[in-house]
C-alpha positions in Angstrom: 0.0 0.0 0.0 1.5 3.3 -1.1 1.4 6.6 0.8 -1.7 7.8 -0.9 -3.7 4.7 0.0 -2.3 4.8 3.6 -3.3 8.5 3.9 -6.9 7.7 2.8 -7.1 4.8 5.2 -5.7 6.9 8.1 -8.0 9.8 7.3 -11.0 7.5 7.4 -10.0 6.2 10.8 -9.6 9.7 12.1 -13.0 10.7 10.6 -14.7 7.9 12.4 -12.9 8.5 15.7 -12.6 12.3 15.8 -14.9 13.7 13.2 -14.1 16.1 10.4 -13.3 19.3 12.3 -11.4 17.8 15.2 -9.0 15.8 13.0 -5.6 17.4 12.5 -2.9 16.7 9.9 -0.8 15.2 12.6 -3.6 12.8 13.6 -3.7 11.5 10.0 0.0 11.1 9.9 0.0 9.1 13.1 -2.9 6.9 11.9 -1.3 6.3 8.5 2.3 6.1 9.5 3.3 8.6 6.8 4.5 12.2 7.0 3.1 15.7 6.7 4.7 16.3 3.4 2.8 13.3 1.9 -0.5 15.1 2.6 0.5 18.1 0.5 2.1 16.0 -2.2 -0.9 13.7 -2.8 -3.9 15.9 -1.8 -2.8 19.5 -1.5 -4.4 20.0 2.0 -5.7 18.2 5.0 -9.3 19.2 4.0 -8.9 17.8 0.5 -7.7 14.5 2.0 -10.5 14.3 4.5 -13.0 15.1 1.8 -11.6 12.3 -0.5 -11.7 9.8 2.4 -15.3 10.7 3.2 -16.4 10.5 -0.4 -14.6 7.1 -0.7 -16.4 5.8 2.4 -19.8 7.0 1.0 -19.1 5.3 -2.3 -18.4 2.0 -0.6 -21.6 2.4 1.5 -23.4 3.1 -1.8 -22.2 -0.3 -3.1 -23.9 -1.9 -0.2 -27.1 0.1 -0.8 -27.0 -0.9 -4.5 -27.0 -4.5 -3.3 -30.1 -3.7 -1.3 -31.8 -2.1 -4.3 -31.0 -5.2 -6.4 -32.6 -7.4 -3.7 -35.8 -5.3 -4.0 -37.4 -7.4 -6.8 -41.0 -7.5 -5.5 -43.6 -6.4 -8.0 -45.3 -4.2 -5.5 -43.6 -0.8 -5.1 -44.3 -0.5 -1.4 -42.7 -3.9 -0.7 -39.6 -2.8 -2.7 -39.4 0.5 -0.7 -39.8 -1.5 2.6 -36.9 -3.7 1.5 -34.8 -0.6 0.7 -35.5 1.2 4.0 -35.0 -1.9 6.0 -31.6 -2.4 4.4 -30.8 1.2 5.1 -31.7 0.9 8.8 -29.6 -2.3 9.1 -26.6 -0.5 7.6 -26.6 2.0 10.4 -25.3 -0.7 12.7 -22.0 -0.9 10.8 -21.9 2.6 9.3 -22.9 4.9 12.1 -19.4 6.6 12.3 -19.6 7.3 8.6 -23.0 9.0 9.0 -21.9 11.0 12.0 -18.9 12.3 10.0 -21.2 12.8 7.0 -23.7 15.0 8.9 -20.8 17.1 10.2 -19.4 17.4 6.7 -22.8 18.6 5.4 -22.7 21.5 7.8 -19.1 22.4 6.8 -19.8 22.2 3.1 -21.2 25.8 3.0 -17.6 27.0 3.8 -15.6 24.4 1.9 -16.5 24.6 -1.8 -14.5 21.4 -2.7 -16.3 19.4 -0.1 -19.7 20.8 -1.2 -18.9 19.9 -4.9 -17.8 16.4 -4.0 -20.9 15.7 -1.8 -23.2 17.2 -4.5 -21.6 14.9 -7.1 -22.3 11.9 -4.8 -26.0 12.9 -4.7 -26.1 13.5 -8.4 -24.9 9.9 -9.0 -27.4 8.5 -6.5 -30.6 10.1 -7.9 -30.9 8.0 -11.1 -30.4 4.7 -9.3 -33.1 5.5 -6.8 -35.5 6.8 -9.4 -35.0 3.6 -11.5 -35.8 1.6 -8.4 -39.2 3.2 -8.3 -39.9 3.8 -12.0 -39.6 0.4 -13.6 -38.9 -0.3 -17.3 -36.7 2.8 -17.7 -39.5 5.2 -17.3 -39.5 6.3 -20.9 -42.8 8.1 -20.5 -41.6 10.0 -17.4 -39.9 13.3 -18.0 -36.2 13.5 -17.0 -36.9 16.3 -14.5 -39.6 14.1 -12.8 -37.2 11.2 -12.6 -34.6 13.5 -11.0 -37.3 14.7 -8.5 -38.2 11.1 -7.6 -34.6 10.3 -6.8 -34.3 13.5 -4.8 -37.5 12.7 -2.9 -36.1 9.3 -1.9 -32.7 10.9 -1.0 -34.6 13.3 1.3 -36.3 10.4 3.0 -33.0 8.5 3.4 -31.2 11.6 4.9 -34.1 12.3 7.2 -34.2 8.7 8.4 -30.5 8.9 9.0 -30.7 11.9 11.2 -33.5 10.4 13.2 -31.6 7.1 13.7 -28.6 9.1 14.9 -30.5 11.2 17.3 -33.0 8.7 18.7 -32.7 5.2 17.3 -35.6 3.8 19.5 -38.0 6.4 18.2 -37.0 6.3 14.5 -39.3 4.3 12.3 -38.4 0.9 10.8 -38.5 0.1 7.1 -41.9 -1.5 7.6 -43.3 1.5 9.5 -42.1 3.9 6.8 -43.7 1.8 4.1 -47.0 1.7 6.0 -46.8 5.4 6.5 -46.4 6.0 2.8 -49.3 3.7 2.1 -51.4 5.9 4.4 -50.2 9.0 2.6 -50.9 7.6 -0.8 -54.3 6.5 0.3 -55.1 10.0 1.6 -54.0 11.5 -1.7 -56.2 9.0 -3.7 -59.1 9.9 -1.5 -58.6 13.6 -2.1 -60.1 13.1 -5.6 -57.4 14.1 -8.0 -57.8 11.6 -10.8 -55.1 13.3 -12.9 -52.3 12.1 -10.6 -50.4 8.8 -11.4 -50.7 5.9 -9.0 -47.9 4.9 -6.7 -46.9 2.0 -8.9 -46.5 4.2 -12.0 
């Protein structure tokens, strides 16, 4: 393993143990058994290194979520969503430190343009996969902007669920409870008498 890979691994350890703001360059050097000059040579700055380590960790977590999405083969949309949300909840057991660091990074992104751009790019890649999970058969009749909105809606639910699980795991809903809540919401929409709206399984 070269210095670059060791720096990324060390930065991730520090992110999980100390968080984004409390990690110093010397912390990373100690965790990676490298030197301060290596950070500048390979990444330019401590912030760029921490950002790269965080994005890498999110991408690896994304591979796990992709597996969950592939497992969601049920014909009923609500059943597929329940599978997705249940998998997400289960992932918190092994990825809690990542999400703690991620929430901290979201707050810092306003003042760190590179971090904001990297996190935004991660979300940009996630939206199409989530939209495809809901809109089967490619969604040829669904406008691109609507597909993007579907992905954004699911991302919003995932992020909100994450925050709730971090703050109060016992009170946060399960995947089954979220699916049931959405069934109630969709039922209420259907009862409101708007025949122009597509059904939940569109």
